[in-house]
C-alpha positions as CSV (number, residue, x, y, z in Angstrom):
1,X,-128.2,-49.2,-1.0
2,X,-126.7,-52.6,-1.9
3,X,-128.0,-54.7,-4.7
4,X,-129.4,-57.3,-2.3
5,X,-131.7,-54.6,-0.9
6,X,-133.0,-53.4,-4.2
7,X,-136.7,-54.5,-4.6
8,X,-137.2,-57.3,-7.1
9,X,-139.2,-55.1,-9.5
10,X,-136.4,-52.5,-9.6
11,X,-133.8,-55.2,-10.0
12,X,-135.6,-56.6,-13.0
13,X,-135.9,-53.1,-14.5
14,X,-132.1,-52.5,-14.2
15,X,-131.3,-55.8,-15.8
16,X,-133.7,-55.2,-18.7
17,X,-132.1,-51.8,-19.3
18,X,-128.7,-53.4,-19.2
19,X,-129.7,-56.1,-21.6
20,X,-131.0,-53.6,-24.1
21,X,-127.7,-51.7,-24.1
22,X,-125.6,-54.9,-24.5
23,X,-127.8,-56.2,-27.3
24,X,-127.8,-52.9,-29.2
25,X,-124.1,-52.4,-28.9
26,X,-122.7,-55.9,-29.2
27,X,-125.5,-58.1,-30.5
28,X,-127.5,-60.9,-28.9
29,X,-124.7,-63.5,-29.2
30,X,-122.5,-61.3,-26.9
31,X,-125.4,-60.6,-24.5
32,X,-124.5,-63.4,-22.2
33,X,-125.8,-63.4,-18.6
34,X,-122.4,-62.4,-17.4
35,X,-122.2,-59.5,-19.9
36,X,-125.6,-58.3,-18.8
37,X,-124.9,-58.4,-15.1
38,X,-121.6,-56.7,-15.6
39,X,-123.4,-53.9,-17.5
40,X,-125.9,-53.7,-14.7
41,X,-123.3,-53.7,-11.9
42,X,-124.9,-56.8,-10.4
43,X,-123.8,-60.3,-9.4
44,X,-124.9,-63.5,-11.1
45,X,-126.8,-64.4,-7.9
46,X,-128.7,-61.1,-8.2
47,X,-129.7,-62.0,-11.8
48,X,-131.1,-65.4,-10.8
49,X,-133.2,-63.7,-8.0
50,X,-134.8,-61.6,-10.8
51,X,-135.1,-64.0,-13.8
52,X,-135.1,-67.7,-14.2
53,X,-133.1,-67.5,-17.4
54,X,-131.7,-65.2,-20.1
55,X,-134.6,-66.1,-22.3
56,X,-137.1,-64.9,-19.7
57,X,-135.2,-61.6,-19.6
58,X,-135.3,-61.3,-23.4
59,X,-139.0,-61.8,-23.4
60,X,-139.4,-59.1,-20.7
61,X,-137.2,-56.8,-22.8
62,X,-139.5,-57.2,-25.8
63,X,-142.6,-56.6,-23.7
64,X,-141.1,-53.5,-22.1
65,X,-140.0,-51.9,-25.4
66,X,-143.3,-52.6,-27.2
67,X,-145.2,-51.1,-24.2
68,X,-143.0,-48.0,-24.3
69,X,-143.6,-47.6,-28.0
70,X,-147.3,-47.9,-27.5
71,X,-147.2,-45.1,-24.8
72,X,-145.2,-42.9,-27.1
73,X,-147.1,-43.4,-30.4
74,X,-150.7,-43.7,-29.4
75,X,-152.4,-40.3,-28.8
76,X,-153.3,-39.3,-25.3
77,X,-157.0,-40.3,-24.8
78,X,-157.5,-36.9,-23.0
79,X,-156.4,-35.0,-26.1
80,X,-159.5,-34.8,-28.3
81,X,-158.8,-31.4,-29.8
82,X,-160.1,-31.0,-33.4
83,X,-159.4,-28.4,-36.0
84,X,-161.8,-25.5,-36.4
85,X,-163.5,-25.2,-39.8
86,X,-164.1,-21.8,-41.6
87,X,-167.6,-21.6,-40.0
88,X,-166.0,-21.7,-36.5
89,X,-167.3,-25.2,-35.7
90,X,-165.1,-27.9,-34.2
91,X,-165.1,-31.0,-36.3
92,X,-163.3,-34.4,-36.5
93,X,-159.6,-34.2,-37.4
94,X,-158.9,-35.5,-40.9
95,X,-157.7,-39.1,-41.1
96,X,-154.6,-38.2,-43.0
97,X,-153.6,-35.6,-40.4
98,X,-154.1,-38.0,-37.5
99,X,-152.0,-40.7,-39.3
100,X,-149.3,-38.2,-40.2
101,X,-149.1,-37.1,-36.6
102,X,-148.9,-40.7,-35.3
103,X,-146.1,-41.5,-37.7
104,X,-144.2,-38.4,-36.7
105,X,-144.5,-39.5,-33.0
106,X,-143.0,-42.8,-34.0
107,X,-140.1,-41.1,-35.7
108,X,-139.5,-38.8,-32.8
109,X,-139.6,-41.9,-30.5
110,X,-137.1,-43.6,-32.7
111,X,-134.7,-40.6,-32.9
112,X,-134.8,-40.2,-29.1
113,X,-133.5,-43.7,-28.5
114,X,-132.1,-45.4,-31.6
115,X,-130.3,-48.1,-29.5
116,X,-133.8,-49.4,-28.5
117,X,-134.8,-50.1,-32.1
118,X,-131.4,-51.6,-32.9
119,X,-131.8,-54.0,-30.0
120,X,-135.2,-55.0,-31.2
121,X,-134.0,-55.7,-34.7
122,X,-131.2,-57.8,-33.3
123,X,-133.6,-59.7,-31.1
124,X,-135.9,-60.5,-34.1
125,X,-133.1,-61.9,-36.2
126,X,-131.7,-63.9,-33.3
127,X,-135.0,-65.4,-32.5
128,X,-135.7,-66.4,-36.1
129,X,-132.4,-68.2,-36.3
130,X,-133.1,-70.3,-33.3
131,X,-136.1,-72.7,-33.5
132,X,-136.6,-72.7,-29.7
133,X,-136.6,-68.9,-29.6
134,X,-139.0,-68.3,-32.6
135,X,-141.9,-67.8,-30.2
136,X,-140.2,-64.6,-29.0
137,X,-140.3,-63.2,-32.6
138,X,-143.9,-64.1,-32.9
139,X,-144.6,-62.4,-29.5
140,X,-142.8,-59.3,-30.7
141,X,-144.8,-59.0,-33.9
142,X,-148.1,-60.0,-32.3
143,X,-147.6,-57.0,-30.0
144,X,-146.6,-54.7,-32.9
145,X,-149.7,-55.7,-34.9
146,X,-152.0,-55.2,-31.8
147,X,-150.5,-51.8,-31.2
148,X,-150.9,-50.8,-34.9
149,X,-154.5,-52.0,-34.9
150,X,-155.2,-49.9,-31.8
151,X,-153.6,-46.9,-33.4
152,X,-155.6,-47.3,-36.6
153,X,-158.9,-48.0,-34.8
154,X,-158.3,-44.8,-32.8
155,X,-157.5,-42.8,-35.9
156,X,-160.8,-44.0,-37.6
157,X,-162.9,-43.1,-34.5
158,X,-161.3,-39.7,-34.1
159,X,-161.8,-38.8,-37.8
160,X,-165.3,-40.3,-38.3
161,X,-163.9,-42.8,-40.8
162,X,-164.5,-46.4,-41.7
163,X,-161.7,-48.6,-43.0
164,X,-162.3,-50.2,-46.4
165,X,-160.2,-53.3,-45.5
166,X,-160.0,-55.6,-42.5
167,X,-158.2,-53.9,-39.6
168,X,-155.7,-56.8,-39.0
169,X,-154.6,-56.5,-42.7
170,X,-154.1,-52.7,-42.3
171,X,-152.2,-53.2,-39.1
172,X,-149.7,-55.5,-40.8
173,X,-149.3,-52.9,-43.5
174,X,-148.6,-50.2,-41.0
175,X,-146.0,-52.4,-39.2
176,X,-144.4,-53.2,-42.5
177,X,-144.1,-49.5,-43.3
178,X,-142.6,-48.6,-39.9
179,X,-140.2,-51.5,-40.1
180,X,-138.8,-50.2,-43.4
181,X,-138.8,-46.6,-42.1
182,X,-136.9,-47.7,-39.0
183,X,-134.1,-49.5,-41.0
184,X,-133.8,-46.6,-43.5
185,X,-133.5,-44.1,-40.7
186,X,-131.0,-46.1,-38.7
187,X,-128.8,-46.4,-41.9
188,X,-128.8,-42.8,-43.1
189,X,-130.5,-40.5,-40.4
190,X,-131.9,-38.5,-43.4
191,X,-134.6,-36.3,-41.8
192,X,-135.8,-34.9,-45.2
193,X,-136.2,-38.3,-46.7
194,X,-137.9,-39.6,-43.6
195,X,-140.4,-36.7,-43.6
196,X,-141.2,-37.4,-47.2
197,X,-141.7,-41.1,-46.5
198,X,-144.1,-40.5,-43.7
199,X,-146.0,-38.1,-45.9
200,X,-146.4,-40.8,-48.5
201,X,-147.3,-43.4,-45.8
202,X,-150.0,-41.2,-44.4
203,X,-151.4,-40.5,-47.9
204,X,-151.4,-44.3,-48.7
205,X,-153.1,-45.3,-45.5
206,X,-155.6,-42.4,-45.6
207,X,-156.7,-43.5,-49.0
208,X,-157.8,-46.8,-47.5
209,X,-160.5,-45.2,-45.4
210,X,-163.8,-43.6,-46.2
211,X,-166.2,-41.3,-44.3
212,X,-168.7,-43.1,-42.1
213,X,-172.1,-43.2,-43.7
214,X,-170.7,-43.2,-47.2
215,X,-171.3,-46.5,-49.0
216,X,-168.4,-48.0,-50.9
217,X,-168.6,-47.7,-54.7
């Protein structure tokens, strides 16, 4: 099959994957349209059939990666299994356990494709240095915060918990924690230290919830 016969959706996907590899390995400055099409094995004409500009491609890359992270980190809605207490009754999973499992899924997702997170860090710094591209950084973090809020809301519902602080504030805290975790892991790949960090993060976040029906002191 020649490139001209590849459906537009598939062509866009190939170019996004190629852009991610180039950004992660060489940085955004080197991720020119020519470098991206060379990585994808396409012509410049094929690129312009798929995207109006490199900026449009970068925005699509951000959307794609954040969506993948959401699919990897959020629990499967069909999985509503709960631990069994000593009386043999199924009950809500503890908030701390749910948070710890979610953070572990994030770490597993990071370890499976570190180039993806390297690319996202590169894109953030690039966008912040360019006034015209700063909306891309805002888009990236708006999606991160929305994903974090969804994860925290799900954790509260599954554990029968109410958050003691506004959900948007907690979502920003969770994103800040995972940002730091990501950079630390990319630098040293220390599994023991990472496991200890997500234990501490789960403890910290769980302490900010209270059982539903219990009035705050």
